[in-house]
Structure formats: structure tokens, C-alpha cells
C-alpha positions in Angstrom: 0.0 0.0 0.0 1.4 3.5 -0.8 2.4 5.9 2.0 -0.4 8.3 1.0 -3.0 5.5 1.4 -1.5 4.5 4.8 -1.7 8.2 6.0 -5.4 8.5 4.9 -6.1 5.2 6.6 -4.5 6.3 9.9 -6.4 9.6 9.8 -9.7 7.7 9.2 -9.0 5.4 12.1 -8.1 8.3 14.4 -11.5 10.0 13.5 -13.3 6.7 14.0 -11.8 6.3 17.5 -12.1 9.8 18.8 -14.6 11.7 16.6 -17.8 9.6 16.6 -20.0 9.1 19.6 -23.2 7.8 18.0 -24.8 4.5 19.0 -26.1 1.9 16.5 -28.2 -1.2 17.1 -28.1 -4.2 14.9 -31.0 -6.7 14.4 -29.8 -8.7 17.4 -30.1 -5.7 19.7 -26.3 -5.6 20.1 -25.0 -2.2 21.0 -22.2 -0.6 19.1 -20.4 2.5 20.5 -19.7 3.9 17.1 -19.9 3.4 13.4 -16.4 2.8 12.0 -15.2 5.0 9.2 -13.9 2.9 6.4 -10.3 3.5 5.3 -10.0 3.6 1.5 -8.9 0.8 -0.8 -8.3 -2.1 1.6 -6.7 -5.4 0.6 -9.5 -7.9 -0.1 -9.2 -11.6 0.7 -11.9 -14.1 -0.1 -11.4 -17.5 1.5 -13.8 -19.9 -0.1 -14.3 -23.5 0.9 -15.9 -26.1 -1.4 -18.9 -28.1 -0.1 -18.4 -27.0 3.5 -21.3 -27.8 5.8 -23.2 -25.0 7.6 -22.3 -26.3 11.0 -18.8 -27.7 10.2 -16.8 -24.8 11.7 -16.7 -23.9 15.4 -18.1 -20.4 15.0 -21.2 -21.9 13.4 -21.8 -24.6 16.0 -19.4 -27.5 15.2 -18.6 -29.7 18.3 -16.3 -32.2 16.6 -14.4 -30.3 14.0 -11.6 -28.0 15.3 -11.3 -24.7 13.5 -9.5 -22.4 16.0 -8.1 -19.9 13.4 -11.4 -19.4 11.6 -13.2 -19.2 15.0 -10.8 -16.4 16.2 -11.3 -14.4 13.0 -15.0 -14.8 13.2 -15.1 -13.8 16.8 -13.1 -10.7 16.0 -15.5 -9.8 13.1 -19.2 -10.1 12.1 -20.8 -13.6 11.6 -23.7 -13.8 9.2 -26.1 -16.6 10.2 -28.3 -16.0 7.2 -25.7 -15.9 4.4 -26.8 -17.3 1.0 -24.9 -18.2 -2.1 -26.7 -17.8 -5.5 -26.8 -21.5 -6.4 -26.7 -24.8 -4.5 -23.7 -26.3 -6.3 -20.3 -25.4 -7.4 -20.0 -24.0 -10.9 -23.0 -21.7 -11.0 -22.3 -20.4 -7.5 -18.8 -19.4 -8.5 -20.0 -17.9 -11.8 -22.4 -15.7 -9.7 -19.6 -14.7 -7.3 -17.4 -13.5 -10.2 -20.1 -11.8 -12.2 -22.5 -10.5 -9.5 -25.4 -12.1 -11.4 -27.7 -15.0 -10.8 -26.2 -17.8 -13.0 -29.6 -18.2 -14.7 -29.3 -14.7 -16.1 -26.1 -15.6 -18.0 -26.8 -19.2 -19.0 -24.4 -20.6 -16.4 -26.9 -22.7 -14.4 -25.1 -26.0 -14.9 -21.6 -27.2 -14.1 -19.2 -27.2 -17.1 -18.3 -30.7 -18.4 -15.7 -32.4 -16.1 -13.2 -32.9 -18.8 -11.3 -30.2 -20.8 -12.1 -31.8 -24.1 -15.8 -31.7 -23.5 -15.7 -28.2 -22.1 -13.9 -26.8 -25.1 -15.4 -23.5 -26.2 -17.6 -23.2 -23.1 -17.4 -20.6 -20.4 -19.0 -17.4 -19.1 -19.4 -14.8 -21.8 -16.3 -12.6 -21.9 -18.6 -9.6 -22.1 -19.5 -10.3 -18.5 -16.9 -8.3 -16.6 -15.6 -10.2 -13.5 -15.1 -8.5 -10.2 -11.4 -9.4 -10.6 -11.2 -7.3 -13.8 -12.9 -4.4 -12.1 -10.4 -4.4 -9.2 -7.5 -5.0 -11.6 -8.5 -2.0 -13.6 -8.6 0.0 -10.4 -5.0 -0.8 -9.8 -5.3 -3.9 -7.5 -2.8 -6.7 -7.8 -5.1 -9.7 -8.2 -4.6 -13.4 -7.6 -6.5 -16.6 -7.5 -5.1 -19.7 -5.8 -7.1 -23.0 -6.2 -10.2 -24.0 -8.0 -11.5 -22.1 -11.1 -14.3 -24.1 -12.7 -15.3 -21.3 -15.1 -13.8 -22.4 -18.4 -10.6 -24.1 -19.7 -10.1 -22.2 -23.0 -7.7 -19.3 -23.3 -10.4 -16.6 -23.4 -11.9 -18.0 -20.1 -8.6 -18.5 -18.3 -8.1 -16.7 -15.0 -5.2 -14.7 -16.4 -7.6 -13.3 -19.1 -10.4 -12.6 -16.7 -8.7 -10.1 -14.4 -6.2 -12.2 -12.4 -2.5 -11.3 -12.5 -1.5 -14.5 -10.7 -3.2 -17.9 -10.9 -2.0 -21.1 -9.2 -4.3 -24.0 -9.2 -6.5 -26.0 -11.5 -9.1 -25.2 -14.0 -11.7 -27.9 -13.5 -14.3 -28.6 -10.8 -12.2 -30.5 -8.4 -8.9 -32.3 -7.9 -7.3 -35.2 -6.1 -5.2 -34.1 -3.1 -2.0 -36.2 -3.1 0.4 -35.5 -6.0 2.2 -38.9 -5.7 -1.1 -40.6 -6.4 -2.8 -38.4 -9.0 0.5 -37.8 -10.9 1.0 -41.6 -11.3 -2.5 -42.1 -12.6 -2.2 -39.2 -15.0 1.1 -40.4 -16.4 -0.2 -43.9 -16.8 -3.3 -42.8 -18.7 -1.2 -40.5 -20.9 1.2 -43.2 -21.8 -1.7 -45.5 -22.7 -2.8 -42.9 -25.2 -5.9 -41.7 -23.4 -6.7 -38.2 -24.6 -9.6 -37.2 -22.4 -8.1 -37.6 -18.9 -10.2 -36.8 -15.9 -9.4 -33.2 -14.8 -8.9 -34.2 -11.2 -5.7 -35.9 -12.2 -4.1 -33.1 -14.3 -1.0 -31.3 -13.1 -1.5 -28.0 -11.4 -0.5 -24.8 -13.2 0.9 -21.4 -12.5 -0.1 -18.7 -15.0 -0.7 -21.2 -17.8 2.4 -23.4 -17.2 2.3 -26.8 -15.6 4.1 -27.2 -12.3 5.5 -30.2 -10.5 3.6 -29.9 -7.2 4.7 -32.1 -4.3 2.5 -30.9 -1.4 -0.9 -32.0 -0.3 -3.2 -29.7 -2.4 -4.7 -27.8 0.5 -1.2 -27.1 1.8 0.0 -26.1 -1.6 -2.8 -23.5 -2.0 -2.2 -22.1 1.4 1.5 -21.8 0.6 0.8 -20.0 -2.7 -1.6 -17.6 -1.0 1.2 -16.7 1.4 3.6 -16.3 -1.5 1.1 -14.0 -3.2 0.6 -11.9 -0.1 4.4 -11.5 0.4 4.8 -10.5 -3.2 1.8 -8.1 -3.0 3.1 -6.4 0.1 6.1 -5.1 -1.9 3.8 -3.3 -4.3 2.4 0.2 -4.0 -1.2 -0.7 -4.6 -3.5 -3.0 -2.6 -4.3 -6.6 -3.5 -7.3 -8.8 -4.2 -6.8 -12.5 -3.4 -9.4 -15.2 -4.1 -8.2 -18.2 -2.2 -10.4 -20.9 -3.7 -9.9 -24.1 -1.7 -11.3 -27.4 -3.1 -11.5 -28.8 0.4 -13.5 -30.5 1.7 -14.9 -31.4 -1.7 -14.5 -35.1 -2.6 -12.5 -37.2 -3.0 -12.2 -37.5 0.8 -8.4 -37.5 1.2 -6.6 -36.2 4.3 -3.1 -36.2 5.8 -2.3 -38.8 8.5 -1.3 -36.1 11.0 -4.6 -34.4 10.5 -6.6 -37.6 10.7 -5.0 -38.4 14.1 -6.7 -35.3 15.6 -10.1 -36.8 14.7 -9.5 -40.4 15.6 -12.5 -40.2 18.1 -14.9 -39.7 15.2 -16.0 -43.3 14.4 -17.6 -42.5 11.0 -14.7 -42.7 8.5 -16.2 -40.2 6.1 -16.8 -37.7 8.8 -13.3 -38.1 10.3 -11.6 -37.7 7.0 -13.9 -34.7 6.1 -13.0 -33.2 9.5 -9.3 -33.5 8.9 -9.7 -31.8 5.5 -11.5 -28.9 7.1 -8.8 -28.6 9.7 -6.2 -28.5 7.0 -7.9 -25.4 5.7 -7.8 -23.8 9.2 -4.1 -24.4 9.8 -3.4 -23.0 6.3 -5.3 -19.9 7.1 -3.3 -19.6 10.3 -0.1 -19.3 8.3 -1.7 -16.8 6.0 -2.8 -14.6 8.9 0.7 -14.7 10.3 2.1 -13.6 6.9 -0.5 -10.8 6.7 0.8 -9.6 10.1 4.5 -10.0 9.2 4.1 -8.0 6.0 2.1 -5.3 7.7 -1.0 -6.0 5.7 -3.3 -7.4 8.4 -4.8 -4.2 9.7 -5.9 -3.1 6.2 -7.2 -6.4 4.9 -10.9 -7.3 4.6 -11.3 -11.0 4.9 -14.6 -12.7 3.8 -14.9 -16.4 4.6 -17.7 -18.7 3.3 -18.6 -21.8 1.3 -19.7 -22.1 -2.3 -22.7 -24.1 -1.3 -24.1 -26.4 1.4 -22.2 -29.5 2.6 -22.6 -32.8 0.9 -24.2 -35.0 3.6 -23.2 -38.2 1.9 -19.6 -37.2 2.1 -19.2 -36.4 5.8 -20.8 -32.9 6.0 -23.3 -31.6 8.4 -25.7 -28.7 7.8 -27.4 -28.9 11.1 -30.0 -27.5 11.9 -30.7 -26.9 8.2 -32.6 -29.4 6.0 -30.8 -31.4 3.3 -27.6 -30.2 1.7 -25.6 -29.5 -1.5 -27.9 -29.3 -4.5 -31.1 -28.6 -2.6 -33.3 -25.5 -2.4 -33.9 -26.3 1.3 -31.7 -24.1 3.4 -29.0 -26.7 3.7 -28.3 -26.4 0.0 -27.3 -22.7 -0.2 -27.3 -21.2 3.3 -23.6 -21.1 4.3 -21.3 -20.2 7.1 -19.9 -16.7 6.6 -18.0 -14.0 8.4 -16.4 -10.6 7.6 -13.2 -9.6 9.4 -11.3 -6.3 9.3 -9.7 -5.0 12.4 -11.1 -1.7 13.8 -13.5 -1.5 10.9 -15.9 -4.4 10.7 -17.8 -4.6 14.0 -16.2 -7.2 16.3 -17.9 -9.9 18.3 -21.1 -9.5 16.3 -23.5 -12.1 15.1 -26.4 -11.0 12.8 -29.3 -12.9 11.4 -30.0 -10.3 8.7 -29.8 -11.9 5.2 -26.8 -11.4 2.9 -26.1 -12.8 -0.6 -22.8 -13.7 -2.2 -24.1 -11.6 -5.1 -23.5 -8.5 -2.8 -19.7 -9.0 -2.7 -19.2 -7.7 -6.3 -20.7 -4.2 -5.8 -19.5 -4.0 -2.2 -15.9 -4.8 -3.1 -16.0 -2.4 -6.0 -17.2 0.4 -3.8 -14.5 -0.2 -1.1 -11.9 -0.2 -3.9 -13.1 3.0 -5.4 -13.4 1.0 -8.6 -15.4 1.9 -11.7 -18.0 -0.7 -12.7 -18.7 -0.7 -16.5 -21.8 1.4 -17.3 -23.5 -1.5 -19.1 -22.8 -4.0 -16.3 -25.9 -5.5 -14.7 -25.7 -6.6 -11.1 -28.1 -8.6 -9.1 -26.6 -7.9 -5.7 -26.1 -4.6 -3.8 -23.5 -2.7 -1.9 -24.2 -3.8 1.7 -21.2 -2.1 3.4 -22.9 0.7 5.3 -25.6 -1.7 6.4 -23.0 -4.1 7.6 -21.4 -1.5 9.7 -24.7 -0.3 11.2 -26.5 -3.6 11.5 -29.3 -2.7 9.2 -31.1 -5.2 6.9 -30.1 -4.8 3.2 -33.0 -7.1 2.1 -36.0 -5.7 3.9 -39.1 -6.6 1.7 -36.8 -7.9 -1.0 -36.2 -11.4 -2.3 -33.2 -13.7 -2.3 -33.7 -16.5 -4.9 -32.3 -19.9 -5.6 -33.3 -22.1 -8.6 -32.0 -25.5 -9.4 -33.1 -27.5 -12.5 -33.8 -31.2 -12.1 -35.0 -33.9 -14.5 -38.2 -32.5 -16.0 -38.9 -29.9 -13.3 -37.2 -27.2 -11.2 -36.7 -26.6 -7.5 -37.1 -23.0 -6.2 -36.5 -21.2 -2.9 -37.4 -17.6 -2.2 -36.5 -15.8 1.0 -38.4 -12.6 1.8 -38.1 -11.2 5.3 -39.1 -13.9 7.7 -40.8 -15.9 5.0 -39.4 -18.7 2.7 -41.4 -20.0 -0.2 -40.3 -23.4 -1.4 -40.9 -25.6 -4.4 -39.0 -28.9 -4.2 -39.0 -32.5 -5.3 -41.9 -31.8 -7.7 -44.2 -31.2 -4.8 -46.6 -28.3 -4.1 -45.3 -25.0 -3.0 -44.7 -24.6 0.7 -44.3 -21.6 3.0 -42.1 -21.4 6.1 -41.4 -18.7 8.7 -37.7 -19.3 8.3 -36.8 -17.2 11.4 -38.9 -19.3 13.7 -38.6 -22.5 11.8 -35.1 -22.8 10.4 -35.6 -26.5 9.9 -38.4 -25.9 7.5 -40.7 -28.3 9.3 -44.0 -26.4 9.6 -45.6 -25.6 6.2 -47.8 -22.4 6.6 -49.0 -22.2 3.0 -52.6 -22.8 4.0 -52.4 -20.4 6.9 -51.0 -17.5 4.8 -52.0 -18.2 1.2 -51.8 -14.5 0.3 -48.1 -14.3 1.3 -47.2 -17.4 -0.7 -49.1 -16.1 -3.7 -47.3 -12.8 -3.6 -43.8 -14.4 -3.3 -44.4 -17.0 -6.0 -45.7 -14.3 -8.4 -42.6 -12.2 -7.8 -40.4 -15.3 -8.4 -42.3 -16.0 -11.7 -41.6 -12.4 -12.8 -38.0 -12.8 -11.8 -37.6 -15.9 -13.9 -38.8 -14.2 -17.1 -35.3 -12.8 -17.7 -33.6 -16.1 -17.3 -31.9 -17.5 -20.4 -31.3 -21.0 -21.8 -28.2 -22.8 -20.5 -25.1 -22.1 -22.5 -23.7 -25.5 -21.6 -24.5 -28.7 -19.7 -22.6 -31.0 -17.4 -23.0 -33.9 -19.9 -24.5 -34.6 -23.3 -27.1 -36.8 -21.5 -28.1 -33.9 -19.4 -28.5 -31.7 -22.5 -30.5 -34.3 -24.3 -32.8 -34.7 -21.3 -33.3 -31.0 -21.1 -34.5 -30.9 -24.7 -36.7 -34.0 -24.3 -38.4 -32.4 -21.3 -38.9 -29.1 -23.1 -37.3 -27.3 -20.1 -37.5 -25.1 -18.1 -41.3 -25.4 -18.1 -41.7 -22.4 -15.8 -45.5 -22.4 -16.5 -45.6 -25.5 -14.3 -43.0 -24.4 -11.8 -44.9 -21.3 -10.7 -48.3 -22.8 -10.7 -49.6 -22.9 -7.1 -52.0 -25.8 -7.4 -49.4 -28.5 -8.4 
């Protein structure tokens, strides 16, 4: 950060500490002695986990998985208990994060094909400006370490979508132990197989293959530290998107981490727990490097998961219902916190809703960055409301829509209400604040509320476009056979 920026930040912090005596109250009736003044152009660090369960971190209620570093950061920041991502599985959720748009608005509502050969020519339209590009254009040094899942071709590559530094893999997942996946990759290549599973491919650094030797989670943490150290030597701030693939399958953990969870009898759960812990100890090193380089005090950290945990692979979303892929809360309501010393309110927990779509406009505003005039955004700048504890979504909707075979599942959150269409059943209505488990259907008690929300969802869906790709040819064929999306049936209340 330049000396002028540091001077401004110090002046702002001085004003915050001594020049403001107003009192603010958040939705949980927690008193704040002042509203912090935001220093300009902070470093921004996203720490994203993959398929992390709602209750699989200590700060969100985990009893058996140890996450001391994340818990300490969360305690020193603001925890959002009603944080939502824009889609209940990986690819579309990440597309929404980068574009600030619901995936259905840009044709990204399905995962890309799992192999590079099948994904050729497919990716988010290059006319959609990513938040990384907006920040890069504003002078930020930008990096992504880890999972991409937004296109393999050159035009969709991270280095061509606003990232100066990319270390990781382009597909939707990866095996964790290099000695294993490298041997499988070499064997298949020597046997002449051309379409090798992306989970086995070598990692890359800015388009060049690298010979990685570390457990993947450790490698990504290491590279995040490297990036921070490099960035600290530059005049301008940085944006780092640390995109872990843990604890996404395959369930593979280091022996030293597994030993910490030997009391968990379920093997999937114990392995999953060890994978989550590996993230936590990686973050510990990253925080140490932020402090050593003098960047800690001016770094906004946002931690969350790309979707709900996969319950068949060791995750728990308690007390939420179902998990990854579902429009019940367990599919897309995720653990999240914001942390920024002396700026983000500390020791706060709020139940006011927030969407991952909000990160794009919020980050751009904090960076003083210019968003292209033609850019459409589905989220909003929630920064001032975050500082004062106000609800950014009062009387507004947060949507989720997941296409299935011949029908679609939908969830709509509006204030305390949640309208739900799932498993090809009739629409249901829940008071999600009183009934987080979605157990008591109130559709017959409040039909007028359900009608209003479903009508608004139907109108929202009218600007959705056809998928620009499918996870498989079979999925594409089925879509066409079923004449999808058939929204006339989806938003009909009597079926």
C-alpha cells in the first residue's frame, strides 16, 4: 500500500476512534459504541471452501471439527447466520460470485463438463466483466489460488479474466495427493488416453504446468502466502481469491490431521473433519504472513462456502434441512464472516440476510473502482448496512433455482418468509426465522403471502436465459426432451 494511502487510513482510524459518539443497534439488539469510518482501498481476501457444511466450523456450532483460526477471526468480526450463495452447487455459484449475477441470467446454471475436451469452447461470456477485472482496472494486484471451474479455454482462463496471478487447476475438483494423481495421470497419458479426468491433471501457474509435491490444500495455502508477500512489496492493494477445493470429494486427508479426529468413528466424517482442519491451519499461516508484512490491519477477509455441505460425504448442515444441490436451506445457506480490524464490528452475530451476489458491488465500492456502465448486477453494496447492523434485504427477495430432470426446485427468501418448491411437490411456505428446519408448512395459513412471493419469483424468472452448456451430453438431451425449463408449471400454485 502507498504511503499516502496509509496516511489516509490512519487519519480515518483516528477519526473513528475519537470523533464519533453515535450509537447503533443491529438486528440482534447488540449495541455498538460507534460506526467505524472505512479506510480507503483495503486489501480484499476471499477465503472460499468447497462443499463446507453450515455447522462444520466452530463459529457456526461444530462440536467435533476443530477450526481455531477461523473461529478467532469470526469472533473478531461479524458472523452472518443468514448468508446465502446464489446456487446450491459449485460452478453456477462461482459464476455468480465472479459476475455478481444469478447464474440463470447468464446461462451458467449447470456445471461445465468435467473434462477439458468436453468443455472446449464453453465458459462465461467474456462480455461479463468479472469483479477481478474491475479491481484489476482499479490498480489492484489480483490473484486466485485454487479451483477455477469457469472455463478451460484461453479466453476463459483466469489470467484473461482479471487475475495477475493464478496457481491451481481449471476444473471442478482435484485429487489431493500428488504422488497418487500424478502416477494415474502419467499412466493414462502413456496409454494414449486423450480425455483424462481433470482431477488428475498437473496444477498450473499462470498457464504453465508445475510439479507440485505438497498436499493440495497445503499447496494452495503456501501459494496464498507467497502472493501476499509479493503483493506487500507493491504500492497498490491486493485482491486475493483463495479458492480451496477442500472439503470437496475425493475424501483425502493427511495422516497427522486424521490423528486429531480419531475419536470420530464414522470414517467419512473423520476424513472430512481432517480436510476442514487442513484449511484452518493453512489460514493460520496466511494470517501470520499478513501480520508479518504489515497488511493485516488493512485487509478485509470474507470467509464462506460455495454451497451447502454434501451430507453423503461427511458434512453436516445442522440445523438446516438437506444439503448440497437442494433448495432447502441446507443447499445454499452457508457459514460466513467478515473480518477487518477496527472497521468491521467485532464480536457481532447477525441474522439479517446477505447474498454472495453482494460481494461484487461491495468490493468495487470499497476499492473506489469503476463498474462498467453497461454492467448489470443482481446484488447490492451492503457495506454501510453491515457497519450499522441494518437489513439490506427488507421486503426484497433472495432467490435460488435448481433445475432437475423435467422440473425445477425453487427457494425464495423474503423477510421472515421462505417460499419453497421442491421434489416436484406443491409450493410450501415457512417462517424461516422461527422454523429454520423448514418443518412447519404455513401455506394454508398464509396463502396470500405465498401467492405474492411466487408471483414475484415468476416475474424474476422471465429474464432467465437458456443454459449455454450442460454438465454432460445426456443432461443436454434430457433438457431438450423435457422441453425445459417449463416455468409455467414451476410457478403454478395448485401443483
